[in-house]
ROMARVEX-989483 format. One record per residue (C-alpha): x negated, y negated, z negated; residue in three letters. Coordinates in steps of 0.5 Angstrom, whole numbers, plus 500, padded with zeros to 3 digits. Layout:
<ketis>
XYZALA/...
</ketis>
This chain:
<ketis>
576498363MET/583496360ARG/586499354ARG/592499351ASN/592505346PRO/598507341ILE/592506336TRP/585504336LEU/580506331VAL/579502325ALA/574497325ALA/570500320PRO/570507324ALA/567503330ILE/562500325ALA/560507323LEU/560509330LEU/555504332ALA/551506326MET/551513328THR/551513336ALA/546518338CYS/541518344SER/541523350THR/537528354GLY/534533349VAL/532540351ASP/534546346ASP/528546343SER/526539341SER/528533338THR/530527342ASN/528522337ASN/522525333PRO/520518330GLY/527516328GLY/531516321GLU/538517323GLN/543519318ASN/539519312GLY/534523315ALA/527523311THR/523524317GLY/517525313ASN/515532311GLY/511530305SER/517527302ALA/522533302ILE/522537296PRO/520544296ARG/524548290PRO/521553286ALA/526558289ALA/523558296CYS/517562293ASP/521568292ALA/521574296ASP/528573299THR/529565298PRO/536564297TYR/540559302ILE/546556301ALA/551554307VAL/557550306ALA/562551312LEU/569547313PRO/574553315ASN/574560319LEU/581558322THR/577555328ASN/573560332PRO/567555332TYR/566556325TYR/567564325ILE/561564330ALA/557559326MET/557563320LYS/555569324ARG/549565326GLY/547563319PHE/548570316GLU/545574322GLU/539569323ALA/538569315GLY/537576314ALA/532577320GLU/528571317ALA/528575310GLY/533570307PHE/539571302GLU/544567305VAL/551565302GLU/556562306VAL/562558303GLN/568556306ILE/572550304ALA/579551308ASP/578544310ASP/578541303ASN/573536301ASP/574537294ALA/573544295THR/567544299GLN/564539294LEU/566544288SER/563550292GLN/557546293ALA/556545286GLN/557552284THR/551554289MET/547549287LEU/547552280GLN/544558283LYS/538554285GLU/537555293PRO/531554297CYS/535549302ALA/542547303PHE/545547310ALA/551543310LEU/557542316ASN/561538312ALA/569538312VAL/569530314LYS/563525315SER/564520309GLU/566525303PRO/560530305GLY/555525303ALA/557527295ALA/555534297ILE/548531299VAL/547527293LYS/548533289ALA/543537293ALA/538531292ASN/539530284ASP/538538284ALA/531537288GLY/534541294VAL/533539301PRO/539539306VAL/539540313PHE/546538316THR/549541322VAL/555539327ASN/558534323VAL/554528323ILE/555524316LEU/556517315SER/550513314ASP/554508310GLU/557513306ALA/549516305LEU/547509303ALA/552508298ASP/550515295GLN/543513295GLY/543520299ALA/538523304THR/538529309ILE/532532312VAL/535534319GLN/541533323TYR/542539328LEU/548539333GLY/551537340ALA/549531344ASP/556529343ASN/556522347VAL/553526353ALA/559531352GLY/564525353GLY/560522359ARG/560529362GLN/568530361GLY/569523364ALA/564524370ALA/568531372ALA/575526372VAL/572521376LEU/569527381LYS/576530381ASP/580524382PHE/576519385GLY/572513383ALA/577508384ASP/584512382ALA/589508379ASP/589513372LEU/592513366LYS/589517360ILE/591519353GLY/586522348PHE/587527343ILE/582526338THR/580525330GLU/578518328PRO/575521321ASP/569525324GLU/563521327VAL/562527332PRO/569526335VAL/568519336LEU/561519339LEU/565524344ARG/570519346ASP/565513346GLN/561517351GLY/567518355PHE/570511355GLU/563508357GLU/563513363ALA/570512365ILE/569505365ALA/566506372ALA/573506375ASN/576499374PRO/583502375ASN/582507369ALA/585506363SER/586509356VAL/593508354ASP/594512348ALA/590515343LYS/593520338VAL/590524332ASP/590532333GLY/586533326ASN/582538329VAL/587543328LYS/591547334GLN/598546331ASP/597538329ASP/594537336SER/600540340LEU/605536336LYS/600530337ALA/600531345ALA/607532345THR/609526342GLU/603522346LEU/606525353LEU/613523351THR/612516349GLY/607515355ASN/610519361PRO/605515366ASP/599519363ILE/596523368LYS/589526364VAL/588528357LEU/582528354TRP/581533348ALA/575531344SER/575538340THR/577545342GLY/583545338PRO/585539341ALA/584543348THR/589548346TYR/594544343GLY/594539349ALA/594545354LEU/600548350GLN/604541350ALA/603540358ILE/606547359GLN/612546354THR/614540358GLN/612542365GLY/608536366LYS/603535372ASP/597533367VAL/590535367LYS/586537361VAL/579535360TYR/575536354GLY/571540349PHE/572548351CYS/578552347ALA/574558346SER/576564351GLU/581560355GLU/580560362PRO/580554366LEU/585553371THR/588547376GLU/591544370SER/585545366TYR/579544371PRO/573542366PHE/570543359CYS/564542356VAL/562547350ALA/558548344GLN/554554342GLU/555554334PRO/552561333GLU/546558336ALA/546552332TYR/547557325GLY/541561328ARG/537554329GLN/538551323VAL/535557319ILE/529557324GLY/528550322GLN/528552315ILE/523557316LYS/519553320ASP/519548314TRP/517553309LEU/511555314GLY/509548314GLY/512545319ALA/515538319THR/522538321PRO/525533326ALA/530528323PRO/535530329GLU/535535334ILE/541534339LEU/543540344LEU/546540351PRO/553542352LEU/555548357LYS/559546363GLU/565550365PHE/570549371THR/576552374THR/576560375GLY/571560369GLN/572562362THR/568561356PRO/565566351ALA/567567344PRO/561563342GLY/562558347GLU/567553344VAL/568545343GLY/
</ketis>
């Protein structure tokens, strides 16, 4: 497939992507890689530290999330808190407002309270490794969710996690490309633009899956990639600039929910005959201009991480990696509040 993007993901990020690429085909209750050790996971129940705090009547679980401006994290916070209460845990959720240093500081404060386990959705893939290292040094096991941490950064820190749980991002990208191929035809002359985020491994995996699948059409090309920064306003600005500089673009691939919101605003403002495919914008109806999206279920992810911690305390060995399928939505449907990219 021909590519001539505005910018390309830098070589280190490509190497990172190759190191962290996920396999596919997992159901919602099991791992697709039970023997693997992706993302610094131990894959060995006997090697997981069990803090004394786990023997408390109400074990304390620390949770770190990036923000509450994205509906994704509002839903995930609810899942952690509700499932934690049901499981008999004391759950504390700290919100970093998308600041890596703030998240590290919050983590260090929670670690001083001697949690039984730490659940981490890092702000960014590389800086999150420092949080894992701090937890390792405190003898607290780390369960990561949604944002895949950089294997290279974990290795540099000498840090390990117990488990990663999140969407099958490569599969989500492939689902999006399959929808484009179905709607436009297998050999349509098609120029595509990406609203992405080059500093987050899950987003790179989504883009990887899309590019792999769209390559089935030799006449399709990814002509531009811009950074939406997983924020609606930034994505609107980036998408507007992309469309202005690339008037032949017919499809926008939006790798995150906020990117989808921004892309939709951009084509509406500019009156462009462009279709948006991507990860779902929560509660945004799908239309002729927005014919397909895939959604994660972050509230369920929070619940499942709590369930994994509970099962581990009961003697189970956590799977190093759990990849979950994505729901598909098409024209005429609307993702619910908890169904979001």
